Each structure stands twice: as C-alpha cells, then as structure tokens.
N, C-alpha and C positions, 0 to 999 in steps of 0.2 A: 459444394461444401469444402472440398480440398483447397480451393482457391481462398476461401475464407480462413481456413487454418493457416495457410501459407501467409496471407496478408497479416493476420494477427501476430505472427511470429516475427515478421520482418521488422516491426516496430522495435522489438527488443535488440535488434542488431545494431542500433545506434550506440548502445552502451558497450557491446561486446563484439570485437572484430571476429572472433572465432565463430560466433553464431552467424554473422553475416556470411562468412566463408562457407559454412555448412549449407546455407540456403542458396548461395550463389552457384554452387556446384550442381549442374543439371542432373547429375547421376543421383542426387539425393531427392529429386523431385519427380522423376519420371514414374508414372503409374502409381503414385502414392495416394492411398486412401486416407481419409481423416484420421482413422485409428493408427495407421502406420506413421503418419506425420507426427502425431503426438508421441508414439512409442520411440521413434527415431530421433526426436528432438534432443539435442545434447544438454539436457537439463539436470541439475542436481548439484550436490555439494562439491564435487570436484571440478565442475566446469563453469557454472554461472557465478557462484558466490565465492569471492575471495576477500579475506580480511582487509579492510581499508577501502574497499569499493564504495563509492557513493552513487546512489541512484537518484536522479532528479526526476521525479514523477511528473507525468504529462498533465496537460490541460490547465489545471487550477480550477477553482470553483468559486463563484460569487454566491454568497448566501443572501437570501431575500428575507424581508420581514414576514412574508407569508409562510416561508419554510420554518422560520423560528417559532412563529405562533402555532403552526400546525404541530410541530414537534412537542411544544409545551402542552398542547391540548391532547394530542394522541397518547402521550405518556402519562397523562393525568398529573402533571407536575403541580405541586402545591406551593411552590415558592413564587410569590407574586413578582419578584425581581424580573422573571423571565417572560411575564405576560401582562404586566400592569405598568403602563407608562408613568403614571403619577408616583407610584411606589418606587420605580427605578430612578426617577428624577429626585425624589426625596433622599435617595441614597447616593446622589452625585453623578448618576448616569444621564446622558442626554436622551436616551431611548433605552428600552429593555435590551440587555445584551442577549446574545445567542447562548443557549444552554451549552455548557462544556461537553456534555455527552454527544450532542449533535456535532460540535466542532471535532471531537475525537473521531466520530464515525465518518465524517467527510474526509478528514486527513487520512484515516486508515483506508477508506475506499479508494483513494488515489494510488495507494501502494500495491493493491492486489495484483494488478497486471504484471508488475515487475517482480514481486517477491513471493506471492503465495498462490497464484492461480493454479499451479500444479502441486501445491503442498498436500501432504497427507493430513496434517493437523496443525492447529495453532496450539502452542504449549503454554501460553500465558502472557500476561502483560505486566511490566514492572516499571517502577519509577515514573509514573505518569504525573505530569504537572501541566498547569495552564498559566504561564507567566504573564499573559496579557489578555484583556477582554476582547471578544469578537462581537462586532455589531452588524446588524443588517446592512448590506452594501459592501462589506469587506470581502475581498477575494483572497482565498487561501491557496497556497501552493505547498507541496511537501517534498521532502527528500529523506532518504534513508542511508545509513552507513552500516556496513557489515562489521560488527565488532568481534565476532568469533564464529568458528564453525568447528564441529567435532563429529566423530562417528557416534552413532547410537550405541549404547552399551548393551542393548538387548537384541537389536535387529541389524545384522551386518549390511543389509542392503539400503540402510537409511542413514541420514545425517541430520544434525540439529544446527540450524543457523540462527545466530543471535544478532539482531539488528536494533539500531536506535533510529526512530523516525522523528523528524522535526517538521511541524507545520508552521508556516509563516504567513503573515498577512501582506497586503500590497505595500506596506511600509517596511517590509522585511523584519518585522518584529516577531519573535517567537511567540506563538499562541498555544501550542500543544507539543509536548515532547514526551515520548514514552519509549520503552524498550519492549521487545517481544522476541520469543523464540518460535521457530517454525520447523516442523519435522518434514523433511523432503526425501524423496528417493534419490539414491546416488546414481550417477550416470551409468555405472556398470550394471545396475538393475534393469536398464533399458537396452542392454546389449552393447553399450558403448565401452570405451576403455577409460 
C-alpha cells in the first residue's frame, strides 16, 4: 500500500518541483506507512497552490454515444435533444449532443487528482458556462488556474483555494468553464512549515 501512495503522489511532482524533492529524499520514504505518507505529504494552501499556477490535468477522455445515452436515461432526462437523433437533427445537430452536466462531470473528474483529492470540502461552483456543444466521439481535456487563495476566517488550520477550470475538446474549443472554491488543510496542520 505504501508503494501505491508513493506512486500516486509522484505524478503530482511533474507540476511542482518541491513535491518531487520531498519524495526524492529517501529520508522521507523510509519505513513510511500509507497514513504517514499522507500526513507528511506537503499539501495545502502554502505549498501546492500558488496564485497563477495552471494545472494541465492528465489523460483526457473521449465520450462515447453509449455514455451519452446512458447518462440521459439514468438521469431520466426529459429533453429529447440529448437522446432523440431526429429531434436533434431538426434543431440543426448532426447527432444528439452530450448533456452539459455529463460534460461538466467529466471535466471536473479530471481535476480531482490535482486539486481536491485531499480537500476537506467543495465550497461551491460559480460562473459555469458551456460555450460549445460536445458530441459523442469528442475527446475532452481540462486545465485549472489558481485565481486566489486565502486563510479560512473560522479555522486557522485551513485555507480556501479559488480555481477556474476550463474543459476543451480535441479542436481546443472551450466546452465547459467554471470556477470553484476548495477548502484544504494548510501544510502546517500536517506538521510541515
């Protein structure tokens, strides 16, 4: 299990040299249990998130027609645009587009490992927009920019990070943009400086 924790954290090192340095030092890895690895990880408002940082989230995801239809069915969507090809074509689409909430969830899901895997809470979403349609077969990628960070007004061991996430398709067109705030523990609450 400790190796798994180590491996999952090494990926983050690509974006932040100080994280790589932490894990490159054998003294930080010797006899480390998974709980210790998480507790000692230099995560939080003072170490990982800096205003202006841009995280280019990994992998990307190609949405299929099956996923789009399953989402429309499972959520009992009553808008035929998302599940009826003839209706979609009558409205000028070549095929039913992917429902925007599925698009948002896919874009959001790609951000979790970088932004909120260790978060205490999501504090809300703002300014969500869907500038372009997504169709089955489109591949989505996402990136997030840190807009602001501040200490919590009520909990001194916590901070609030404000980010803007942008999802794009394979043509680099914006398809989903939103802002959110994340409540995270400060590095000092883990025993760091």
